[in-house]
C-alpha positions as CSV (number, residue, x, y, z in Angstrom):
1,X,14.4,22.3,10.7
2,X,15.0,24.0,7.7
3,X,12.4,25.0,5.0
4,X,13.3,22.0,2.4
5,X,12.9,19.4,5.2
6,X,9.8,21.0,7.3
7,X,6.5,19.0,8.2
8,X,3.9,21.3,7.6
9,X,0.0,20.5,8.8
10,X,-2.5,19.8,5.9
11,X,-6.1,19.5,5.8
12,X,-8.5,18.5,3.0
13,X,-10.5,21.1,1.4
14,X,-11.8,19.6,-2.1
15,X,-14.0,22.2,-3.7
16,X,-17.4,21.6,-4.0
17,X,-17.4,22.5,-7.5
18,X,-15.2,19.4,-7.9
19,X,-17.9,17.3,-6.4
20,X,-21.0,18.3,-8.4
21,X,-18.8,17.7,-11.4
22,X,-18.2,14.6,-9.8
23,X,-22.0,14.2,-9.7
24,X,-23.0,15.4,-13.2
25,X,-20.5,12.9,-14.9
26,X,-21.4,10.2,-12.9
27,X,-25.3,11.3,-14.1
28,X,-24.4,11.8,-17.8
29,X,-22.0,8.3,-18.3
30,X,-22.3,6.5,-21.5
31,X,-23.0,2.9,-21.0
32,X,-21.6,-0.2,-22.9
33,X,-23.7,-2.9,-23.3
34,X,-24.5,-5.8,-20.7
35,X,-21.7,-8.5,-20.3
36,X,-22.6,-12.0,-22.2
37,X,-22.4,-14.3,-19.4
38,X,-23.6,-14.7,-16.0
39,X,-20.8,-13.9,-14.1
40,X,-17.7,-12.0,-14.0
41,X,-15.4,-13.5,-16.1
42,X,-16.1,-10.2,-18.3
43,X,-15.4,-7.9,-15.6
44,X,-17.5,-5.9,-13.8
45,X,-21.2,-6.8,-14.4
46,X,-23.3,-3.7,-15.7
47,X,-25.9,-3.7,-13.4
48,X,-23.2,-3.8,-10.3
49,X,-21.8,-0.7,-11.4
50,X,-25.1,0.8,-12.0
51,X,-26.2,0.0,-8.3
52,X,-23.2,1.8,-7.1
53,X,-23.7,4.8,-9.9
54,X,-26.6,5.8,-8.8
55,X,-25.8,5.7,-5.4
56,X,-22.4,7.8,-5.8
57,X,-24.3,10.6,-7.8
58,X,-27.1,11.0,-5.3
59,X,-26.7,9.5,-1.9
60,X,-23.5,9.6,-1.1
61,X,-21.5,12.2,0.9
62,X,-17.7,12.4,0.5
63,X,-17.9,15.3,3.0
64,X,-18.2,12.6,5.8
65,X,-14.5,10.9,4.6
66,X,-12.8,14.2,4.2
67,X,-14.2,15.1,8.1
68,X,-12.4,11.6,9.5
69,X,-9.0,12.4,7.5
70,X,-9.4,16.0,9.0
71,X,-10.0,14.7,12.5
72,X,-6.7,13.1,12.5
73,X,-2.9,15.0,12.6
74,X,-2.3,14.7,9.0
75,X,0.9,16.6,7.4
76,X,3.0,17.3,4.0
77,X,6.8,17.2,4.0
78,X,9.3,16.8,1.4
79,X,11.5,14.4,0.5
80,X,13.5,13.9,-2.4
81,X,12.0,16.4,-4.6
82,X,8.4,15.0,-3.5
83,X,5.7,15.9,-1.0
84,X,4.8,13.0,0.5
85,X,1.3,13.3,2.8
86,X,0.7,11.4,5.3
87,X,-1.1,10.6,9.2
88,X,0.5,10.6,11.9
89,X,-1.1,9.6,15.2
90,X,1.1,9.1,18.5
91,X,-0.5,6.9,21.6
92,X,-1.4,8.2,24.7
93,X,0.5,5.2,26.0
94,X,4.3,5.9,26.7
95,X,6.7,3.5,25.5
96,X,4.7,2.9,22.0
97,X,6.1,1.5,19.2
98,X,6.4,3.5,16.1
99,X,5.6,1.6,12.9
100,X,4.9,3.1,9.3
101,X,1.9,1.4,7.4
102,X,2.2,1.5,3.6
103,X,-1.0,0.5,1.8
104,X,-1.0,-0.3,-2.1
105,X,-3.8,-0.2,-5.3
106,X,-6.1,0.3,-5.7
107,X,-6.2,1.4,-1.7
108,X,-5.1,4.4,-0.1
109,X,-4.6,6.1,3.6
110,X,-8.5,5.5,3.6
111,X,-7.9,1.5,4.0
112,X,-6.3,2.1,7.3
113,X,-8.6,4.4,9.4
114,X,-10.4,1.7,11.4
115,X,-6.8,0.6,12.7
116,X,-5.9,3.4,13.8
117,X,-7.7,3.8,17.0
118,X,-7.3,-0.5,18.0
119,X,-3.5,0.2,17.6
120,X,-2.8,3.5,19.2
121,X,-5.0,2.6,22.1
122,X,-5.3,-1.0,22.6
123,X,-7.1,-0.8,26.1
124,X,-10.2,1.2,24.5
125,X,-10.2,-2.0,22.1
126,X,-9.9,-4.7,24.1
127,X,-5.9,-4.9,24.0
128,X,-3.4,-4.0,26.5
129,X,-1.3,-0.7,26.6
130,X,1.9,-2.4,25.9
131,X,1.2,-3.2,22.6
132,X,0.1,-0.3,21.5
133,X,1.8,1.4,18.6
134,X,2.6,5.3,17.3
135,X,1.6,5.2,13.4
136,X,2.3,7.0,10.5
137,X,0.9,6.5,7.2
138,X,1.9,7.9,4.6
139,X,0.4,8.0,0.8
140,X,2.5,6.7,-1.8
141,X,4.2,9.0,-4.2
142,X,1.0,9.9,-7.0
143,X,-1.5,8.5,-5.0
144,X,-4.1,10.9,-2.9
145,X,-2.1,13.8,-1.5
146,X,1.1,12.9,-1.9
147,X,3.2,14.8,-4.9
148,X,2.9,13.3,-8.0
149,X,6.4,12.3,-9.5
150,X,7.3,14.2,-12.4
151,X,10.5,12.0,-13.5
152,X,10.9,8.1,-13.5
153,X,12.4,6.3,-10.7
154,X,9.9,6.1,-7.9
155,X,9.9,2.6,-7.6
156,X,9.6,0.6,-4.5
157,X,13.3,0.5,-3.3
158,X,13.2,4.7,-3.5
159,X,9.6,4.7,-1.6
160,X,11.7,2.7,0.9
161,X,14.6,5.0,0.8
162,X,12.2,7.7,1.4
163,X,10.4,6.2,4.7
164,X,13.5,6.4,6.5
165,X,13.9,9.8,5.6
166,X,10.4,10.0,7.1
167,X,10.6,8.1,10.2
168,X,14.1,10.1,11.1
169,X,12.5,13.6,10.3
170,X,9.7,12.6,12.8
171,X,12.3,11.9,15.5
172,X,12.1,8.0,15.6
173,X,15.4,5.9,16.1
174,X,13.8,2.6,16.9
175,X,10.6,1.5,14.4
176,X,8.7,-1.2,12.6
177,X,7.3,-1.4,9.2
178,X,4.1,-3.0,7.4
179,X,2.6,-3.1,4.5
180,X,-0.2,-4.6,2.0
181,X,0.0,-5.1,-1.8
182,X,2.5,-2.4,-3.1
183,X,3.0,-1.7,0.5
184,X,4.6,-5.4,0.8
185,X,6.8,-4.7,-1.9
186,X,7.9,-1.2,-0.7
187,X,8.2,-3.0,3.2
188,X,10.2,-5.6,1.4
189,X,12.6,-3.2,0.2
190,X,12.7,-1.4,3.4
191,X,13.9,-4.4,4.7
192,X,16.4,-5.1,2.7
193,X,18.1,-1.4,3.3
194,X,17.8,-2.4,6.9
195,X,17.9,1.5,7.8
196,X,19.5,1.8,11.4
197,X,16.3,2.5,13.0
198,X,14.0,-0.1,11.4
199,X,13.7,-3.5,14.3
200,X,11.6,-5.6,11.7
201,X,8.7,-5.9,9.0
202,X,5.6,-7.5,8.6
203,X,3.7,-7.4,5.6
204,X,0.2,-9.4,4.7
205,X,0.8,-10.1,0.9
206,X,4.5,-11.9,1.1
207,X,6.6,-13.0,-1.7
208,X,7.5,-16.1,-1.1
209,X,6.9,-17.8,-4.5
210,X,10.6,-19.7,-5.6
211,X,11.4,-18.5,-9.0
212,X,11.6,-21.8,-11.0
213,X,8.1,-22.4,-9.7
214,X,6.8,-18.4,-10.8
215,X,8.7,-19.4,-13.9
216,X,6.8,-22.9,-14.1
217,X,3.0,-21.1,-13.5
218,X,4.0,-17.7,-16.1
219,X,4.6,-20.6,-18.7
220,X,1.0,-22.1,-17.7
221,X,2.7,-25.9,-17.4
222,X,1.1,-28.2,-14.7
223,X,1.9,-28.3,-10.9
224,X,5.1,-30.0,-10.1
225,X,4.1,-33.7,-8.8
226,X,6.2,-32.6,-5.7
227,X,4.6,-29.8,-4.2
228,X,2.2,-30.2,-0.9
229,X,-0.7,-29.7,-1.2
230,X,-1.2,-26.1,0.6
231,X,2.1,-25.3,-2.4
232,X,-0.6,-27.3,-5.4
233,X,-3.2,-25.1,-4.2
234,X,-1.2,-21.7,-4.2
235,X,0.1,-22.8,-7.7
236,X,-3.2,-23.0,-9.2
237,X,-4.5,-20.3,-7.6
238,X,-1.7,-18.1,-9.2
239,X,-2.2,-20.2,-12.7
240,X,-5.7,-18.9,-13.0
241,X,-4.7,-15.4,-11.7
242,X,-2.3,-14.6,-14.2
243,X,-4.2,-16.3,-17.0
244,X,-7.2,-14.7,-16.4
245,X,-7.6,-12.1,-13.7
246,X,-4.1,-9.9,-14.0
247,X,-5.5,-8.1,-16.9
248,X,-5.8,-4.7,-14.8
249,X,-2.0,-4.8,-14.2
250,X,-0.4,-5.9,-17.5
251,X,-2.1,-2.7,-18.9
252,X,-0.8,-0.6,-16.1
253,X,2.5,-1.9,-16.5
254,X,2.8,-1.3,-19.8
255,X,0.7,1.9,-20.8
256,X,-0.6,3.4,-17.8
257,X,-0.9,6.8,-19.5
258,X,-2.8,5.3,-22.5
259,X,-5.3,3.7,-19.9
260,X,-5.2,6.7,-17.7
261,X,-7.3,9.2,-20.5
262,X,-10.3,6.7,-20.0
263,X,-10.0,6.5,-16.0
264,X,-9.7,10.4,-15.8
265,X,-12.9,11.7,-17.7
266,X,-15.0,8.7,-16.6
267,X,-15.6,8.5,-13.0
268,X,-17.8,5.3,-13.3
269,X,-15.1,4.2,-15.2
270,X,-12.8,4.6,-13.1
271,X,-14.5,3.0,-10.5
272,X,-14.9,-0.3,-12.5
273,X,-11.5,-0.3,-13.3
274,X,-10.7,0.1,-9.2
275,X,-12.9,-2.5,-8.5
276,X,-12.0,-5.3,-11.2
277,X,-9.1,-6.6,-8.9
278,X,-9.3,-10.5,-8.9
279,X,-12.7,-12.6,-9.2
280,X,-12.4,-15.5,-8.0
281,X,-12.7,-17.6,-4.5
282,X,-13.6,-14.9,-1.9
283,X,-10.9,-12.4,-3.6
284,X,-11.2,-8.6,-3.8
285,X,-13.9,-8.6,-7.2
286,X,-16.0,-11.0,-5.1
287,X,-15.8,-8.8,-2.0
288,X,-16.9,-5.6,-4.0
289,X,-19.6,-7.3,-5.6
290,X,-20.9,-8.4,-2.0
291,X,-20.7,-4.9,-0.5
292,X,-22.2,-3.1,-3.7
293,X,-25.2,-5.5,-3.5
294,X,-25.5,-5.9,0.4
295,X,-24.3,-2.5,1.4
296,X,-21.2,-4.4,3.9
297,X,-18.8,-7.5,4.1
298,X,-17.0,-7.8,6.8
299,X,-16.2,-4.6,8.5
300,X,-16.0,-2.7,4.5
301,X,-19.0,-0.6,3.3
302,X,-20.1,0.6,0.6
303,X,-19.5,4.1,1.6
304,X,-15.9,2.9,2.3
305,X,-15.4,2.0,-1.7
306,X,-16.9,4.7,-2.7
307,X,-14.4,7.1,-0.7
308,X,-11.4,5.3,-1.9
309,X,-13.1,5.5,-5.5
310,X,-13.8,9.4,-5.2
311,X,-10.3,10.0,-3.5
312,X,-8.4,9.3,-6.5
313,X,-11.1,10.9,-8.4
314,X,-10.9,14.4,-6.7
315,X,-6.6,14.0,-6.8
316,X,-6.7,13.2,-10.2
317,X,-4.3,10.2,-9.4
318,X,-5.3,7.7,-12.0
319,X,-2.3,8.1,-14.1
320,X,-0.1,9.0,-11.7
321,X,-0.8,6.2,-9.4
322,X,-0.5,3.6,-12.2
323,X,2.9,4.5,-13.1
324,X,4.0,2.1,-9.8
325,X,3.2,-0.7,-12.5
326,X,5.1,1.1,-14.9
327,X,8.1,1.7,-13.1
328,X,8.2,-2.1,-12.6
329,X,8.1,-2.6,-16.8
330,X,11.7,-4.1,-16.7
331,X,11.1,-7.5,-14.6
332,X,9.5,-10.2,-15.7
333,X,5.8,-9.2,-16.7
334,X,3.7,-9.3,-13.4
335,X,5.7,-11.3,-11.2
336,X,7.1,-9.2,-8.6
337,X,4.7,-9.2,-6.3
338,X,5.2,-12.6,-5.6
339,X,8.6,-13.9,-6.6
340,X,10.4,-14.4,-3.4
341,X,13.8,-14.6,-6.1
342,X,12.7,-11.2,-8.0
343,X,12.6,-9.7,-4.8
344,X,15.2,-10.8,-2.9
345,X,13.5,-11.6,0.0
346,X,16.3,-13.7,1.4
347,X,18.7,-10.8,2.0
348,X,16.4,-9.1,4.1
349,X,18.2,-9.4,7.6
350,X,16.1,-7.9,10.0
351,X,13.1,-9.9,11.6
352,X,9.9,-10.2,9.3
353,X,6.7,-11.5,10.2
354,X,3.8,-12.4,7.6
355,X,-0.4,-13.2,8.1
356,X,-1.5,-15.1,6.1
357,X,-5.4,-13.9,5.4
358,X,-7.9,-16.6,3.3
359,X,-8.9,-14.8,0.6
360,X,-5.8,-12.9,-0.1
361,X,-5.0,-12.7,-4.0
362,X,-2.9,-16.5,-3.3
363,X,-2.0,-18.1,0.2
364,X,1.6,-18.4,1.0
365,X,2.4,-22.2,2.5
366,X,4.3,-21.9,5.3
367,X,7.3,-23.9,3.5
368,X,7.7,-20.9,1.2
369,X,7.6,-18.4,3.0
370,X,9.8,-19.8,5.4
371,X,12.1,-20.8,2.7
372,X,11.9,-16.6,1.2
373,X,12.1,-14.8,4.7
374,X,15.7,-16.4,6.5
375,X,14.7,-14.3,9.6
376,X,10.9,-14.8,10.3
377,X,9.7,-14.9,13.4
378,X,6.3,-14.8,13.2
379,X,3.5,-16.6,11.2
380,X,0.1,-16.8,11.2
381,X,-2.8,-18.3,8.8
382,X,-5.8,-16.7,10.1
383,X,-9.5,-17.7,9.1
384,X,-10.7,-14.5,7.8
385,X,-10.2,-11.5,5.6
386,X,-8.4,-10.8,2.2
387,X,-6.1,-8.3,0.6
388,X,-7.4,-5.7,2.0
389,X,-7.4,-6.8,5.6
390,X,-7.5,-3.8,7.5
391,X,-10.4,-2.3,5.6
392,X,-12.2,-5.5,5.8
393,X,-11.1,-6.9,9.3
394,X,-9.4,-4.0,11.7
395,X,-9.7,-6.2,14.4
396,X,-8.3,-9.3,13.4
397,X,-5.0,-7.0,11.6
398,X,-4.6,-5.0,14.3
399,X,-4.3,-8.6,16.7
400,X,-1.4,-9.6,14.1
401,X,0.7,-6.5,14.1
402,X,0.5,-6.7,17.9
403,X,1.7,-10.6,17.9
404,X,4.1,-10.5,15.1
405,X,6.1,-7.6,16.8
406,X,5.5,-8.3,20.7
407,X,8.9,-9.7,20.4
408,X,10.8,-6.9,18.8
409,X,10.0,-4.0,22.0
């Protein structure tokens, strides 16, 4: 392998001075006035973020997260001029299926740490050896320890092409792909491109909304009378999301540099922005609030949240991660995530699996999913978990991937 395509070992080593500076900045936070409502309708509540900041600045220990990462095989390789960081864990079981898993925003590779064991070594977690996976978990360009693009063009299609190069560089000739949030867009793009080694894909935030329905949602029109109960519920949820909860996406899509100045200077500002992510019916902000208040929700803990936020801080990736939204600015604003027509999901020629978690940003109906993904081989609506499914319900998430890809082994 030439130096240009070399796969290089990687370790996380954040200087202590950077962590001391973080704690000092948290302690010196200039706080805004409190919200004038008793809920999160104006954003992250002052008392909640102050509680988190107190813990972050005194008791939280980043070195535990660093140790977890450094206990895993981590690497960097240069693809299309950009360094790509990734975790690569091979299963101890023969004939394991290779799988590349892609995170989203405001997540990171840290979301996936709890599923590595169940997926690579199922017998140790109540599963079967024949369901084992080799795992490749990359950091998106501009996220975490991957390089930061210095020019435009790093959109989901280009990232998917890079992932195909990565899997080939690792020697995998047959593999599957999985993703949620931005990872779902990348994985859909991967499926459309259908490189020769890709056997199938699975997404846990599918793009299923028909184009005409999305147009009506964005216009704020009443739900069409012909919708089924499941379709109307999805319609109503997305109407509220785009009208009241999607501001974080709009500002990153249109002004990532501007918003980045505050997020790069204030760790508490960064934390609040990352936590303000949908605020109704068990959606992420409500889940995060429960974690801050009680310390845990499902398998998601307060330290998990701070590991992820701290990763964004120590890698200074507020702007570089937000630029992924800007790369889609020419799409109709804020419909690219869910719009099956815009994402051309019907053009995906490889088998597709979909899991719908109940507290996702919207619950994709089976009817829309079957229309959107013409090669759908697996569809399941589970009874717990949400947008950060691998973080919140790692056992359930792992089982869904085993089930979804079993027929492709």
